[in-house]
N, C-alpha and C positions, 0 to 999 in steps of 0.2 A: 382116471379114465373119463374126465369131464369132456364131453364132446364140443364144448365151447372154448377150450383152451389148448394151446400147444403146451406140452410139458417137456422140459429139459431135465433129465434125471442124471445126477452124478452118483455113480456107484463107488463106494469106498469101504475100507475096513480100518479099524483103529490100529492094527498091526502093520499097515502099509505106510512106510515113511514118506514115500512120494505123494501119497494121497494127502497127508498132512501139509506138505509143501504147497499143494495145489488148492488147499482150502481157501486161501485169501482170494484166488482168482474166481472161484465159484461165488464167494460172498460179494465180490465186486460186481459180478454179472447179475446176481440177484438184486443188488441195490439199483443197478441201471433199469431193471424192469419193475421195480417197486411201484405199485399203483397201476401197472398195465393190466388190463382185464383180459388180455388174450394170450399171454404167455406166463407160465409158471416155471420157476427155477426151483428145483428141489434136490435134496441129497438123501441117499439111503445107505445106512450102515448094514452091509449084507451079513456081517457076523451076528448082528442082533435082530435081524428080521428074517423070518422064514418066508421067502418069496416063491410064488409058483414058478415052475420051470421056464415058462415063456417070458418071464421077466428077469431071468438070470443072465449073467455075463461070464465070460471065460477068464477074465483077469481084471485086476484093479490097478489104477483107476480106470473107469470106463464112463463114457458119457453117451446117453441115448436120447434121441428126440422122438417123442410120440406126437405126431401131428394131430390136430384137433379132430379133423373129419376122417382120419384114417389111422386110428390107434394101432390097428393090426399091422401096419406098415412102418414100424419104427425104423429109425435110421441111426446107425452107430457112427460116432465121431471117428474119423480115420485114425488108425493106430500109428501111422507113420507121420502124423501131424502133431506138433507140440501143442499141448493144452494151454493156450494163452488167451487173453481176453479178445484180441482182434480175431484170432482163429475161431473162437467160439461164436463171435458175432457173425462172421462170414458163414459158418456152418448153419446157424439158426436162420439167417436170411435166405440161404439157399434151399433149406428143407421145410421151413415153416409154412403151414397153411395160411396163417395170418398175414404173412408177407406177400403171398401170392393170391390174395382174394381179388376176384375180378371186379372191374368197375361197372357201374350202371351205364346204360346207353347214353345218358346225358353227360358222362364223364365224371360224375361225382362218386364219392366213396359210398359203397353200399351200406356201410355202418360208420357213422360219424365218429365213433369211439375207436375205430381201428385205423390208426395212422402209422402202423408199425413199420412199413417200408421206409417212410421218410425218417422215422425215429432211428432205425438201424443205420441208415446212411449218415445221419448226423453223428451218431455214436461212433461209427467207424472212423469218421473224419477226426473226431476228438481223440480217439485212441491212437490213431496213426500219427 
C-alpha cells in the first residue's frame, strides 16, 4: 500500500495449472521493471495467504493494479484479454499513476526519476 508506487499484483494458486503457465510472463514483466522506483510487480499465492476481503479476487489467475495515489481504486486486468507481456504493458500504461504524472509548467518531468511513460513505449516497441 506504498503511496509512492503503483503495484501490479498477480493472484495465483499452486493448484491452478494456467497460473503456472503464466508464471514466466509475470517474471519477465518483473524483470522489465527491475530497478524502477515507481512500479512494483508482485505475486500472491491466495491459498497460502489469508487476505482481507477487499483484496480478494473471484478466480485465478487474476491481475490487479493498485495505482499509487488511489489504492482504493484498483483496476482489474480484463478477463477477456489474454495475459501476455504486451497486454500487461498496455494495461499498466493505461491505468498507472506513474505513467500519467502531469508535467511542470516549463515542460520538464516533475520527478526526474519518473520516465515511466517513455520506458513503457520503448518496452512496447521491443515486445511487439
